[in-house]
N, C-alpha and C positions, 0 to 999 in steps of 0.2 A: 742345777747341774753342778757336779762336784769338781773340785780342782784336780785335774789329772795328775799333777805332780804329787798330790797326796795319795793318789791311788797307786803310785809306783810305776807309771808309764814314763819311760825316759824321753819320749817325744813330746810330752806335755799335751797329749791329745786325750779327749774323753773317750770312753769305750765306744760310743756311737761314731765318733770321728775316725777312730781306728778301723771300725768295720767298713765305713764308707771309703776310706783310703785304700783298704785292702781290696774291696770290690772294684774300685776304679783301676787299680793296678792289675788285677786279674783280667779285666776286660781289655785294657790297653795291650797287655801281653798277648791275649788271644787275637786281637785285631792285627797286631804286627805279625804274628805267626801266619794268619790267614793271607796276609798281603805281602809275604816274602820280605818282612822287615822294612817295608817302605810304605809310607802313607802319602798319597797324592792329595792335593787340595780338594779335589772332587770327592774324595772318600770321607772328608771330615764330617759332613752332616750324618752319614750313616754311623760313623764311629761315635759321634756325640749321642745319637739316639740309643745305641747299644749301651753306652756308659750310663745314660739316664735310666734305662731299664734295670741295670745292676743296682744303682743307688735306690731306685724304687723298691726293688726286692729286699734290700736291707731295711729300708724304712717300713715296709709292709710287715716284715717279720717282727718288728719291734713294737708295732702299734697294739695297744690293748684291744681285745675283742669287744666289739659293741654290737648289740643286736644279735640276730641269728645267722647272718651271712658269714660264711667261711671262705669267701672268695679270695684267692691269692694269685700271684703270677703277674703277668704283664698288664699294662694299662688296657691293651686290646681285650684281654680276657674279661676285665671288669666292665668295660663298655658293653661288650656283647652280653654279659650276664644281666646288666641293668636293662638292656633293650629286649631281653627275652630271646636273643639269638644264640647260635652255637658259639662255644668258646673256640679260640684259635686252635687249641690242641685237638678239638673235634674235627675242625676243618682240615687240618694238616695230618690227620691220622693216616698212617700208612705211606706218607710222602717222605721220602728220604733222598 
């Protein structure tokens, strides 16, 4: 990993950490907006789950391709793909 200061990032973060920070900030912003700028203690597990999905998305985009699988998206999608079941996007198709 390179020294982020040498890369010109004033926060001292590597490019990967900058992407993770930005993904977490976007998800927290979205969660606050959905919940009228108020998080209850009972909301924290769902918020943590959504943040985890955002971070997983960042890491999934950065992983080098191995094998023939091009599965991306949420952990649910990958589990369904490995099990031979429908992906979440297929299950939720047309549900809004």
